C-alpha positions in Angstrom: -45.8 -9.1 119.2 -42.6 -11.3 119.0 -41.5 -12.8 122.3 -38.1 -11.9 123.5 -35.8 -13.9 125.8 -35.4 -12.2 129.1 -32.8 -12.8 131.8 -34.4 -14.9 134.5 -32.4 -15.0 137.8 -31.2 -18.5 138.6 -31.5 -19.7 135.0 -28.2 -20.2 133.2 -27.1 -21.0 129.7 -26.0 -24.5 128.9 -22.4 -24.5 127.7 -19.1 -22.9 128.6 -16.8 -20.3 127.0 -13.4 -21.9 126.4 -10.0 -20.3 125.7 -8.3 -22.3 122.9 -4.7 -21.9 121.6 -4.3 -22.1 117.8 -1.9 -25.0 116.8 -0.5 -22.9 113.9 0.2 -19.5 115.3 -0.2 -19.9 119.2 -2.9 -17.2 119.3 -5.4 -17.7 122.2 -9.0 -17.1 121.4 -12.2 -17.5 123.4 -15.1 -19.4 121.9 -18.3 -21.0 122.9 -18.0 -24.8 123.6 -21.2 -25.5 121.7 -20.4 -23.5 118.6 -23.1 -23.8 115.9 -20.7 -22.7 113.1 -17.1 -23.1 112.2 -14.8 -20.9 114.3 -11.5 -19.7 112.6 -8.5 -18.2 114.2 -8.6 -14.4 114.0 -4.9 -14.2 113.3 -4.0 -17.0 110.8 -7.5 -18.3 109.7 -7.0 -21.9 110.6 -10.0 -23.8 112.0 -10.3 -23.8 115.8 -13.7 -25.5 116.1 -16.3 -27.2 114.0 -19.9 -27.9 115.0 -20.9 -31.4 115.9 -24.6 -31.3 116.9 -23.7 -30.5 120.5 -20.2 -29.9 121.8 -18.0 -28.5 119.1 -14.9 -30.5 117.9 -11.9 -28.4 119.0 -8.8 -28.3 116.8 -6.5 -26.6 119.3 -5.2 -26.8 122.8 -7.8 -26.0 125.5 -6.0 -23.5 127.8 -8.8 -22.6 130.2 -12.6 -22.6 130.8 -13.2 -18.9 130.9 -16.7 -19.0 132.3 -18.4 -22.2 133.5 -22.2 -21.8 133.5 
């Protein structure tokens, strides 16, 4: 039987969700600060974040940390 991750009270996920403003179209989008893949703007398609082996490289203005964990 495959093991499945369960929610354990008091244990939190490493990383934050960040609201980033696109430099090209001013759209604000929420993304994970440790993105494992390239994140593109949902409106214009420009790159908002690229993976970097840990914290993602952000290519827009950080507006807010939506959820600090």
